[in-house]
C-alpha positions as CSV (number, residue, x, y, z in Angstrom):
1,X,-12.0,-66.4,-61.1
2,X,-9.3,-67.5,-58.9
3,X,-8.5,-66.3,-55.4
4,X,-5.7,-64.1,-56.5
5,X,-7.8,-62.3,-59.0
6,X,-10.5,-61.9,-56.4
7,X,-7.9,-60.5,-53.9
8,X,-6.7,-58.0,-56.6
9,X,-10.3,-56.9,-57.3
10,X,-11.0,-56.3,-53.6
11,X,-7.7,-54.5,-53.2
12,X,-8.4,-52.3,-56.2
13,X,-11.9,-51.6,-54.9
14,X,-10.6,-50.7,-51.4
15,X,-7.9,-48.4,-52.9
16,X,-10.1,-46.6,-55.4
17,X,-10.6,-42.8,-54.9
18,X,-13.6,-41.9,-52.9
19,X,-15.1,-38.4,-53.1
20,X,-15.3,-36.8,-49.6
21,X,-18.7,-35.8,-48.3
22,X,-19.8,-32.3,-49.2
23,X,-18.5,-29.6,-46.6
24,X,-15.8,-31.9,-45.2
25,X,-13.1,-29.4,-45.9
26,X,-15.0,-26.6,-44.3
27,X,-15.8,-28.7,-41.2
28,X,-12.0,-29.7,-40.9
29,X,-10.9,-26.1,-41.3
30,X,-13.5,-25.0,-38.7
31,X,-12.3,-27.5,-36.2
32,X,-8.7,-26.5,-36.7
33,X,-9.6,-22.8,-36.4
34,X,-11.5,-23.5,-33.2
35,X,-8.6,-25.5,-31.8
36,X,-6.2,-22.7,-32.7
37,X,-8.3,-20.1,-31.0
38,X,-8.7,-22.3,-28.0
39,X,-4.9,-22.8,-27.9
40,X,-4.4,-19.1,-28.3
41,X,-6.7,-18.2,-25.4
42,X,-5.0,-20.8,-23.3
43,X,-1.5,-19.5,-24.2
44,X,-2.7,-16.0,-23.4
45,X,-4.1,-17.0,-20.1
46,X,-0.9,-18.8,-19.3
47,X,1.2,-15.7,-20.1
48,X,-1.2,-13.6,-18.0
49,X,-0.8,-16.0,-15.1
50,X,3.0,-15.9,-15.6
51,X,3.1,-12.2,-15.7
52,X,0.8,-11.9,-12.5
53,X,3.1,-14.4,-10.7
54,X,6.2,-12.3,-11.6
55,X,4.4,-9.1,-10.5
56,X,3.5,-10.9,-7.2
57,X,7.0,-12.2,-6.6
58,X,8.6,-8.8,-7.4
59,X,6.2,-7.0,-5.1
60,X,6.7,-9.5,-2.3
61,X,10.5,-9.1,-2.7
62,X,10.2,-5.3,-2.7
63,X,8.0,-5.3,0.4
64,X,10.5,-7.7,2.1
65,X,13.4,-5.5,1.2
66,X,11.6,-2.4,2.4
67,X,10.6,-4.1,5.7
68,X,14.3,-5.3,6.2
69,X,15.7,-1.8,5.6
70,X,13.2,-0.4,8.1
71,X,14.2,-3.0,10.6
72,X,17.9,-2.1,10.1
73,X,17.1,1.6,10.5
74,X,15.1,1.0,13.7
75,X,18.0,-1.1,15.1
76,X,20.5,1.6,14.2
77,X,18.3,4.3,15.9
78,X,18.0,2.1,18.9
79,X,21.8,1.6,19.1
80,X,22.4,5.4,18.7
81,X,19.9,6.0,21.5
82,X,21.6,3.5,23.9
83,X,25.0,5.1,23.1
84,X,23.7,8.6,23.8
85,X,22.2,7.5,27.1
86,X,25.5,5.9,28.0
87,X,27.5,9.0,27.1
88,X,25.2,11.2,29.0
89,X,25.3,9.0,32.1
90,X,29.2,8.8,31.8
91,X,29.4,12.7,31.5
92,X,27.0,13.2,34.3
93,X,29.1,10.9,36.5
94,X,32.4,12.7,35.5
95,X,30.8,16.1,36.1
96,X,29.6,15.0,39.6
97,X,33.0,13.7,40.4
98,X,34.7,17.0,39.4
99,X,32.1,19.0,41.4
100,X,33.0,16.9,44.5
101,X,36.7,17.4,43.9
102,X,36.2,21.1,43.5
103,X,34.1,21.4,46.6
104,X,36.7,19.3,48.6
105,X,39.3,22.0,47.8
106,X,36.9,24.9,48.6
107,X,35.9,26.0,45.2
108,X,32.2,27.1,45.2
109,X,31.8,28.7,41.8
110,X,33.8,28.8,38.5
111,X,33.2,31.6,36.1
112,X,33.3,30.5,32.5
113,X,34.2,33.2,29.9
114,X,33.9,32.6,26.2
115,X,37.2,32.9,24.3
116,X,37.1,34.0,20.7
117,X,39.7,32.6,18.3
């Protein structure tokens, strides 16, 4: 037999159909199923983590917005208080000045009567 025929025989032998071991198909399917379930659990965990992150970000944003609105309300209330104090001081000064002017011209008392419209 020549080398070429021997090579063909070896090639034919290596390419001949070999029956798979018993249970190979079930083992392969079981591995695929296990990987699919593991991937599915991982995907679920990933989505849960993403959802938790979104809830956390939205909650933090909501808290920040509420805090900022409260700060603005407090600032507005403080501004209104300062304006009221200024207006009362200004009014008090004006009333004192008018009283002094009235005393200077001899007026001791002014009677105020209500006028209906």
